PAVOTI-966093 format. One record per atom (N, C-alpha, C): residue number from 1; residue in three letters; x, y, z. Coordinates in pm, 1 decimal. Example, Ala and Ser with C-alpha at 12.3 -4.5 7.8 and 13.67 -1.06 7.14 Angstrom:
BEGIN
  num  residu        c1        c2        c3
    1     ALA    1319.0    -569.0     780.0
    1     ALA    1230.0    -450.0     780.0
    1     ALA    1320.0    -330.0     780.0
    2     SER    1285.0    -225.0     708.0
    2     SER    1367.0    -106.0     714.0
    2     SER    1290.0       3.0     787.0
END
This chain:
BEGIN
  num  residu        c1        c2        c3
    1     UNK   15517.7    4866.7   18025.5
    1     UNK   15494.9    4973.0   17928.9
    1     UNK   15465.3    4915.4   17791.2
    2     UNK   15537.7    4808.4   17756.0
    2     UNK   15514.1    4745.5   17626.1
    2     UNK   15374.2    4685.1   17617.9
    3     UNK   15324.1    4636.3   17731.5
    3     UNK   15190.9    4577.4   17734.5
    3     UNK   15084.3    4684.4   17708.8
    4     UNK   15102.6    4801.8   17765.7
    4     UNK   15008.6    4912.0   17745.2
    4     UNK   15010.0    4954.8   17599.2
    5     UNK   15128.2    4966.7   17542.4
    5     UNK   15138.6    5006.8   17402.0
    5     UNK   15075.0    4901.5   17311.6
    6     UNK   15091.3    4774.7   17344.1
    6     UNK   15030.4    4667.7   17264.4
    6     UNK   14878.0    4673.6   17270.9
    7     UNK   14824.2    4700.1   17390.3
    7     UNK   14678.5    4709.9   17405.0
    7     UNK   14623.6    4829.1   17327.9
    8     UNK   14690.8    4943.0   17337.8
    8     UNK   14647.0    5062.3   17265.9
    8     UNK   14654.4    5038.4   17115.1
    9     UNK   14761.8    4973.2   17070.2
    9     UNK   14776.6    4942.8   16928.1
    9     UNK   14663.5    4852.0   16880.2
   10     UNK   14625.8    4754.6   16961.7
   10     UNK   14516.1    4664.0   16926.2
   10     UNK   14383.1    4739.2   16915.8
   11     UNK   14355.5    4826.1   17011.5
   11     UNK   14231.1    4903.2   17010.4
   11     UNK   14225.7    4996.4   16889.9
   12     UNK   14337.8    5061.7   16859.2
   12     UNK   14340.8    5151.2   16743.5
   12     UNK   14326.9    5073.7   16612.7
   13     UNK   14380.4    4952.9   16609.9
   13     UNK   14365.1    4868.7   16491.4
   13     UNK   14218.8    4832.1   16469.9
   14     UNK   14149.5    4796.3   16576.9
   14     UNK   14006.8    4764.8   16566.7
   14     UNK   13927.8    4886.5   16519.1
   15     UNK   13960.8    5002.6   16573.8
   15     UNK   13892.9    5125.9   16533.4
   15     UNK   13917.8    5155.3   16386.2
   16     UNK   14040.3    5135.4   16340.6
   16     UNK   14074.4    5159.4   16200.5
   16     UNK   13994.2    5067.9   16108.3
   17     UNK   13985.5    4941.0   16142.5
   17     UNK   13910.5    4847.5   16058.0
   17     UNK   13761.4    4880.6   16058.0
   18     UNK   13707.6    4917.7   16172.0
   18     UNK   13565.6    4952.7   16178.9
   18     UNK   13535.8    5074.6   16092.8
   19     UNK   13620.7    5175.7   16100.1
   19     UNK   13599.2    5295.6   16019.3
   19     UNK   13615.7    5265.7   15870.1
   20     UNK   13711.0    5180.0   15834.8
   20     UNK   13730.6    5144.3   15694.3
   20     UNK   13610.3    5068.6   15639.8
   21     UNK   13558.2    4975.0   15716.1
   21     UNK   13441.5    4897.9   15671.6
   21     UNK   13319.3    4987.9   15661.2
   22     UNK   13301.1    5076.0   15758.9
   22     UNK   13187.9    5169.3   15751.6
   22     UNK   13201.4    5263.5   15632.9
   23     UNK   13323.1    5304.6   15601.6
   23     UNK   13345.8    5387.8   15484.3
   23     UNK   13310.0    5314.8   15356.3
   24     UNK   13344.1    5187.6   15346.7
   24     UNK   13308.2    5109.3   15228.4
   24     UNK   13156.6    5091.8   15216.1
   25     UNK   13090.4    5070.8   15329.0
   25     UNK   12944.1    5059.7   15326.8
   25     UNK   12881.8    5191.0   15279.4
   26     UNK   12932.8    5303.1   15329.5
   26     UNK   12881.0    5433.0   15286.1
   26     UNK   12908.4    5457.3   15138.4
   27     UNK   13023.1    5413.5   15089.1
   27     UNK   13053.4    5426.2   14946.9
   27     UNK   12956.2    5343.9   14863.5
   28     UNK   12927.7    5222.4   14907.5
   28     UNK   12830.5    5136.9   14839.1
   28     UNK   12691.6    5200.6   14840.3
   29     UNK   12653.6    5257.4   14954.1
   29     UNK   12523.7    5323.0   14964.3
   29     UNK   12516.2    5444.4   14872.1
   30     UNK   12625.4    5518.3   14861.0
   30     UNK   12628.1    5635.2   14773.8
   30     UNK   12609.9    5594.8   14627.4
   31     UNK   12666.1    5482.8   14587.8
   31     UNK   12649.7    5434.9   14450.1
   31     UNK   12504.9    5393.2   14425.4
   32     UNK   12442.9    5331.8   14524.6
   32     UNK   12305.0    5284.7   14508.6
   32     UNK   12202.0    5397.4   14510.5
   33     UNK   12240.5    5515.8   14553.2
   33     UNK   12147.6    5628.7   14559.3
   33     UNK   12093.8    5661.6   14420.3
   34     UNK   12170.2    5636.0   14317.8
   34     UNK   12130.3    5669.2   14181.8
   34     UNK   12024.4    5575.1   14124.3
   35     UNK   11986.1    5470.7   14196.6
   35     UNK   11894.4    5370.1   14143.2
   35     UNK   11751.0    5422.8   14133.6
   36     UNK   11695.4    5469.8   14242.3
   36     UNK   11557.0    5517.6   14240.0
   36     UNK   11531.5    5610.4   14358.3
   37     UNK   11414.1    5672.0   14358.4
   37     UNK   11378.0    5763.1   14467.5
   37     UNK   11358.4    5689.1   14599.8
   38     UNK   11290.4    5575.4   14593.3
   38     UNK   11269.2    5498.6   14716.2
   38     UNK   11402.2    5451.3   14773.2
   39     UNK   11488.4    5401.7   14686.0
   39     UNK   11619.4    5356.0   14730.6
   39     UNK   11699.1    5471.4   14791.4
   40     UNK   11681.0    5591.3   14735.6
   40     UNK   11752.6    5707.2   14788.1
   40     UNK   11713.8    5732.7   14933.3
   41     UNK   11584.4    5732.9   14960.3
   41     UNK   11538.8    5755.6   15098.4
   41     UNK   11586.3    5644.4   15192.1
   42     UNK   11573.3    5523.0   15145.7
   42     UNK   11614.8    5408.4   15226.6
   42     UNK   11764.2    5412.5   15255.4
   43     UNK   11842.0    5443.2   15153.8
   43     UNK   11986.2    5442.1   15170.4
   43     UNK   12036.9    5560.2   15252.6
   44     UNK   11968.2    5672.0   15243.4
   44     UNK   12006.4    5784.8   15328.9
   44     UNK   11983.3    5747.9   15475.6
   45     UNK   11871.8    5683.2   15503.1
   45     UNK   11843.5    5639.6   15639.8
   45     UNK   11948.4    5538.3   15686.6
   46     UNK   11983.5    5444.6   15601.1
   46     UNK   12085.0    5347.0   15638.2
   46     UNK   12221.3    5413.0   15656.8
   47     UNK   12251.3    5512.3   15574.1
   47     UNK   12377.0    5585.1   15588.0
   47     UNK   12385.9    5656.5   15721.1
   48     UNK   12275.4    5716.8   15762.2
   48     UNK   12273.1    5784.6   15892.0
   48     UNK   12294.5    5683.6   16004.2
   49     UNK   12235.2    5565.4   15991.1
   49     UNK   12256.1    5461.5   16092.2
   49     UNK   12401.9    5415.5   16096.5
   50     UNK   12464.4    5401.9   15981.4
   50     UNK   12605.2    5360.6   15977.3
   50     UNK   12693.4    5467.2   16041.5
   51     UNK   12666.2    5593.0   16013.7
   51     UNK   12743.6    5701.3   16074.5
   51     UNK   12723.9    5702.7   16225.9
   52     UNK   12600.8    5684.3   16270.9
   52     UNK   12574.1    5679.4   16414.9
   52     UNK   12649.7    5563.5   16479.8
   53     UNK   12649.2    5448.4   16414.5
   53     UNK   12722.8    5333.0   16466.5
   53     UNK   12872.0    5363.1   16473.8
   54     UNK   12924.8    5430.2   16372.6
   54     UNK   13067.7    5464.7   16370.8
   54     UNK   13104.1    5553.0   16489.6
   55     UNK   13020.6    5651.6   16517.6
   55     UNK   13047.2    5740.0   16630.8
   55     UNK   13040.6    5665.2   16763.3
   56     UNK   12942.2    5579.5   16779.2
   56     UNK   12927.6    5504.3   16903.6
   56     UNK   13044.7    5408.6   16921.3
   57     UNK   13083.5    5339.6   16814.3
   57     UNK   13195.2    5245.8   16821.7
   57     UNK   13325.8    5319.9   16848.4
   58     UNK   13344.9    5433.5   16784.4
   58     UNK   13464.2    5513.3   16808.1
   58     UNK   13472.4    5561.1   16951.6
   59     UNK   13359.0    5604.6   17005.6
   59     UNK   13355.7    5649.1   17145.1
   59     UNK   13389.4    5533.0   17239.3
   60     UNK   13340.0    5415.6   17209.4
   60     UNK   13369.9    5297.7   17291.6
   60     UNK   13519.1    5265.8   17288.8
   61     UNK   13580.3    5272.8   17172.5
   61     UNK   13722.5    5242.7   17161.0
   61     UNK   13807.2    5347.7   17232.9
   62     UNK   13771.5    5474.1   17220.7
   62     UNK   13844.1    5579.3   17291.4
   62     UNK   13829.8    5559.3   17442.6
   63     UNK   13711.2    5521.7   17487.8
   63     UNK   13689.1    5495.1   17630.3
   63     UNK   13776.0    5378.2   17676.7
   64     UNK   13784.7    5272.7   17595.7
   64     UNK   13864.3    5157.5   17636.7
   64     UNK   14012.7    5191.9   17640.2
   65     UNK   14059.2    5277.7   17549.0
   65     UNK   14198.5    5321.0   17551.6
   65     UNK   14223.8    5408.2   17674.6
   66     UNK   14129.3    5494.3   17705.7
   66     UNK   14141.1    5580.4   17823.6
   66     UNK   14149.0    5497.6   17950.8
   67     UNK   14070.7    5389.5   17954.8
   67     UNK   14070.3    5301.1   18070.4
   67     UNK   14205.9    5232.7   18089.3
   68     UNK   14273.1    5200.9   17979.0
   68     UNK   14404.2    5136.6   17986.5
   68     UNK   14504.8    5231.1   18053.9
   69     UNK   14498.7    5360.0   18020.0
   69     UNK   14594.6    5454.7   18075.2
   69     UNK   14567.0    5488.5   18221.0
   70     UNK   14443.3    5472.1   18266.7
   70     UNK   14412.3    5502.1   18407.0
   70     UNK   14452.1    5389.2   18500.7
   71     UNK   14461.2    5267.6   18448.3
   71     UNK   14497.5    5149.8   18527.0
   71     UNK   14459.5    5170.4   18670.3
END
């Protein structure tokens, strides 16, 4: 039981760090939006890509946690 809890804790830790880093990237992109019109379009596109990556990575981590419980 302790091994399962340790694995779940590790997966949730990875998910937490990924979301925190993606949040910082989005914050940086939001600051850069004020630079110019071209940068605004470019950064909005990059922001959408970061959000898409966050969802895909989150889904992968939830799947891996689910797999641990099904053993």
